[in-house]
C-alpha positions in Angstrom: 107.6 155.4 47.0 108.9 157.7 44.4 106.7 159.6 41.9 109.0 162.4 40.3 111.8 162.0 38.1 114.9 164.1 38.1 115.2 164.7 34.3 113.0 163.8 31.4 113.3 164.6 27.6 111.1 167.1 25.8 108.1 164.7 25.9 108.3 164.3 29.7 109.7 160.9 29.6 112.7 159.3 31.6 114.0 156.6 29.0 116.0 153.5 29.4 117.7 151.4 26.6 119.2 148.0 27.0 121.6 146.4 24.6 122.4 142.9 25.0 122.7 139.4 23.3 119.8 136.8 23.7 120.3 134.7 26.8 121.8 137.4 29.0 118.4 138.6 30.5 117.7 141.8 28.8 114.0 141.1 28.0 113.2 140.1 31.5 115.3 143.1 32.9 113.4 145.3 30.8 109.9 144.0 32.0 110.9 144.1 35.5 112.1 147.9 35.1 108.7 148.5 33.6 107.0 147.0 36.6 109.4 148.8 38.7 108.3 152.4 37.5 104.6 151.2 37.5 104.2 149.3 40.8 106.9 150.5 43.1 107.8 154.0 42.0 104.1 155.3 41.3 105.2 156.1 37.5 103.4 155.6 34.3 105.5 152.9 32.7 106.2 151.1 29.3 108.5 148.6 28.2 109.2 146.3 25.4 111.9 144.5 23.6 113.2 143.9 20.0 114.8 140.8 18.9 115.0 138.3 16.0 113.1 135.1 15.4 116.2 133.1 17.0 116.6 135.1 20.2 119.4 133.4 21.7 122.8 134.4 20.5 121.0 137.5 18.5 121.2 141.0 19.4 118.4 142.1 21.6 117.2 145.6 22.7 114.9 146.5 25.5 113.1 149.8 25.8 111.9 151.5 29.1 109.8 154.8 29.5 108.7 156.2 32.8 106.9 159.5 33.3 104.6 161.2 35.8 101.6 159.2 36.8 99.2 162.0 35.8 100.3 162.0 32.2 100.1 159.3 29.5 102.8 157.6 27.4 101.8 158.0 23.9 105.2 157.0 22.2 105.5 153.4 21.4 108.7 153.7 19.0 112.2 152.3 20.1 114.4 154.7 22.7 116.7 156.7 20.7 118.3 159.0 23.2 118.2 157.2 26.6 118.9 158.5 29.9 120.2 155.3 31.2 122.0 153.1 28.2 123.0 149.5 29.8 125.4 147.5 27.4 125.1 144.1 28.7 128.2 142.7 26.9 131.5 144.4 26.1 131.7 142.4 22.8 128.8 144.5 21.4 131.0 147.5 21.3 132.2 148.2 17.7 130.2 145.5 16.2 126.6 147.0 16.4 125.8 150.8 16.9 125.1 150.3 20.8 126.1 154.0 21.3 123.7 155.6 18.9 121.8 158.7 20.6 124.0 158.9 23.3 123.7 162.6 25.1 126.1 164.4 27.4 123.6 163.6 30.3 123.2 159.8 29.1 124.8 157.3 31.9 126.3 154.5 30.2 126.6 151.3 32.2 129.0 148.7 30.7 129.3 145.1 31.7 133.3 144.8 31.5 136.2 143.9 33.8 137.6 147.3 32.7 137.9 150.3 35.0 136.1 153.2 33.6 139.3 154.9 32.6 140.4 151.8 30.8 137.1 151.4 29.0 137.2 155.1 28.0 140.9 154.8 26.6 140.0 151.4 24.7 136.6 152.5 23.2 136.9 156.5 22.8 133.6 157.4 24.4 132.8 160.9 23.5 130.0 162.0 25.9 128.1 161.0 28.9 129.0 159.4 32.1 130.5 155.9 32.3 129.6 153.2 34.8 131.6 149.9 34.7 130.6 146.7 36.4 132.1 143.2 36.3 128.5 141.5 36.3 129.8 138.4 34.8 132.4 137.9 37.8 129.8 139.0 40.2 127.2 136.6 38.7 129.4 133.8 38.9 130.5 134.6 42.5 126.8 135.1 43.8 125.2 132.4 41.8 123.1 134.8 40.5 122.4 136.3 36.7 124.0 139.0 34.9 120.6 140.9 34.4 120.1 140.8 38.2 123.7 142.1 39.0 122.8 144.8 36.1 119.4 145.9 37.7 121.1 146.8 40.7 123.7 148.8 38.9 121.0 150.6 37.2 119.3 151.4 40.3 122.4 153.0 41.4 123.3 154.9 38.3 119.9 156.3 38.3 120.5 158.0 41.6 116.9 158.2 42.2 115.6 154.5 42.3 115.6 153.1 45.8 117.5 149.6 46.1 114.8 148.3 48.7 112.2 148.7 45.8 114.3 146.7 43.4 114.7 144.2 46.1 111.1 144.0 46.5 110.5 143.6 42.8 112.7 140.7 43.0 110.8 139.2 45.7 107.5 139.7 44.2 108.6 138.3 40.8 111.3 135.9 40.8 110.9 134.8 44.5 107.2 133.7 44.3 107.8 131.5 41.4 111.6 130.4 42.1 112.0 130.7 45.8 115.1 128.6 45.7 116.6 131.4 43.5 116.0 134.4 45.1 118.7 134.6 47.8 121.4 134.3 45.4 119.9 136.9 42.9 119.5 139.4 45.5 123.0 139.1 46.6 123.7 139.7 42.8 121.5 142.8 43.0 123.0 144.3 46.0 126.6 143.8 44.6 125.7 145.2 41.3 124.5 148.4 43.1 127.8 148.4 45.6 130.4 147.7 43.0 129.5 150.0 40.3 132.2 152.3 39.2 131.9 155.6 37.8 133.7 158.3 35.6 132.7 161.2 34.0 133.6 161.1 30.3 136.2 163.7 29.2 137.2 165.3 25.8 140.5 163.4 26.0 138.7 160.0 26.2 137.1 160.8 22.9 140.5 160.3 21.2 140.5 156.5 21.8 139.2 153.7 19.4 135.9 154.6 18.0 133.3 152.3 18.9 130.9 153.3 16.5 131.0 153.4 12.6 127.6 154.8 12.3 127.5 155.0 8.4 127.4 151.3 8.2 124.1 151.1 10.1 121.8 154.1 8.9 120.0 152.4 6.1 116.5 153.6 5.9 113.7 153.8 3.1 115.7 156.4 1.2 119.2 155.0 1.1 118.7 151.1 1.4 120.5 149.0 -0.9 118.7 148.7 -4.4 116.6 145.6 -4.6 116.5 145.1 -0.8 119.7 142.9 -0.5 120.4 141.7 3.0 124.0 142.0 3.5 123.9 140.3 6.8 123.0 136.8 5.7 122.6 133.9 8.4 120.6 133.2 11.4 121.6 136.1 13.1 123.1 139.4 12.7 126.6 138.2 13.0 125.8 134.5 12.1 127.4 133.6 15.3 125.5 131.4 17.6 128.4 130.5 20.3 126.7 132.8 22.8 123.7 130.4 23.0 125.8 127.8 24.7 125.4 127.4 28.3 128.3 125.5 29.6 129.0 122.6 27.5 130.3 122.1 23.8 130.3 118.9 21.9 133.9 117.6 21.2 134.8 115.6 18.3 137.2 112.5 18.3 138.0 111.9 14.9 139.4 108.3 15.7 136.0 107.1 16.9 134.1 108.4 13.9 132.4 105.9 11.5 131.3 108.9 9.3 127.4 107.6 9.4 126.3 111.3 9.4 123.7 111.1 11.8 125.3 113.9 13.8 125.0 116.1 10.8 121.1 114.8 10.1 120.4 116.0 13.8 122.2 119.2 14.0 119.7 122.2 13.6 122.4 124.6 12.6 124.5 122.5 10.1 127.8 122.8 11.7 129.6 119.6 10.7 132.0 119.9 7.9 132.1 116.8 5.5 134.4 116.6 2.7 135.5 113.9 0.1 138.0 111.2 1.2 138.6 107.5 1.2 137.4 104.6 3.3 139.1 101.2 2.8 140.2 102.6 -0.5 136.7 103.7 -1.6 135.5 107.4 -2.2 133.4 108.5 0.8 132.4 111.6 2.7 134.7 112.0 5.5 133.3 114.1 8.9 135.8 116.7 9.4 134.2 118.0 12.7 132.5 121.2 13.9 132.4 124.7 12.9 132.0 126.0 16.6 131.1 129.4 15.4 127.9 128.2 14.6 127.2 125.7 17.2 124.6 126.6 19.9 125.6 123.8 22.2 122.3 121.8 22.1 124.2 118.7 22.4 121.8 116.7 20.0 124.9 115.3 18.1 126.4 113.8 21.4 123.0 112.1 22.1 122.6 110.6 18.6 126.3 109.5 18.1 126.5 105.8 18.2 130.0 105.4 18.7 131.2 108.1 21.2 132.9 110.2 18.7 131.2 113.3 20.1 131.2 113.8 23.9 130.0 116.5 26.1 132.7 118.7 27.5 132.9 121.7 29.6 133.4 124.7 27.6 135.1 126.5 30.5 137.9 124.1 30.0 138.6 125.4 26.8 139.1 129.3 27.4 140.1 129.8 23.9 137.1 129.5 21.3 137.1 126.4 19.3 136.8 127.1 15.4 136.7 124.6 12.6 139.8 125.1 10.1 138.9 124.1 6.8 142.3 124.0 5.2 143.9 121.8 8.0 144.3 118.1 7.2 142.3 115.6 9.5 144.1 114.8 12.5 143.3 111.2 13.7 143.8 110.6 17.4 143.0 114.0 18.3 140.2 116.3 19.3 139.0 118.5 16.3 139.3 122.1 17.4 141.9 124.9 17.2 142.5 127.7 19.9 142.3 131.1 18.0 141.9 133.5 20.7 139.2 134.3 23.5 135.5 134.5 22.5 134.3 137.9 22.9 130.5 137.0 22.9 130.1 134.5 25.5 127.8 134.3 28.5 128.7 133.7 31.9 126.9 130.2 31.9 129.6 129.0 29.7 132.0 129.2 32.6 129.8 127.4 34.9 130.7 123.7 36.1 126.9 122.8 35.6 124.1 124.2 33.4 121.8 126.3 35.5 118.0 125.9 35.5 116.6 129.1 33.5 113.8 129.5 35.8 112.5 132.3 33.6 115.6 134.2 34.7 117.8 134.3 31.6 
């Protein structure tokens, strides 16, 4: 049992912030870190998350505070300057201000296949200590979850959280409710702890590409756009629902489509693109396929299609992200997609052969 903290802020708190995308398990990881402090480290603890109404695919933050058990936690605001900052997906870098509040003593954990030196050169970290872990690869190899891998990494980076306490927490939370999942997730925790790479950020690394354009994200009551205009329209901040997919995408077979419109009626995100055309010499609306940027992979269209024009396919078989190309002519006898580069916001499930049972772990 542990009841002391190696470092705290001016209020006596040790603070952790998790930056993630809905579906990668940051919410659960934050809850578990709160329980870890209160039940296993003999600390006072609080944790809460922040995310939009559509959690999957949208930005998610989780905030954790620990302090001595003889002092109360009187702060309920988001963590601004964390001692540990864990970034669940590299695709967040440069898109959102995930590095806000980083201090010289902040320990930054980044889920990336890059080494710390490569990540520093790419993103130009200015301060703190950088830890890198390929949590996606580890989760796939161990059949665990990214959040469990990063839980082990956080314990390692903290330098004071015993790994045994983290494992006990996993057994008591996940293991009791989902006993079949505990072994693989404990393996993920262990590998996250063991394979974490560390590098102290140097002044030279700050010469890389800036990962944060802060002036775009500092709106408040005194400098918000007049009229309260929302410049980020759509169902998520980026309007990108592709991270919601869990291994499968619907593929459109133009030659089988009868343009009945059932797919468009059942789609919750209106991803199907219809345009004016002709059928048997008469004007009609022609189905041009999906805009995969907004497709969250629910496969309702596959279930409702009467002709098999939409079929279920493994997303891992399409390593480049499918996009709808509005200015391209319809291509009969072909699958309606175009490869335009790797998807930067994709979860580990999108590369698995079978969709995993969430089991409360996502």
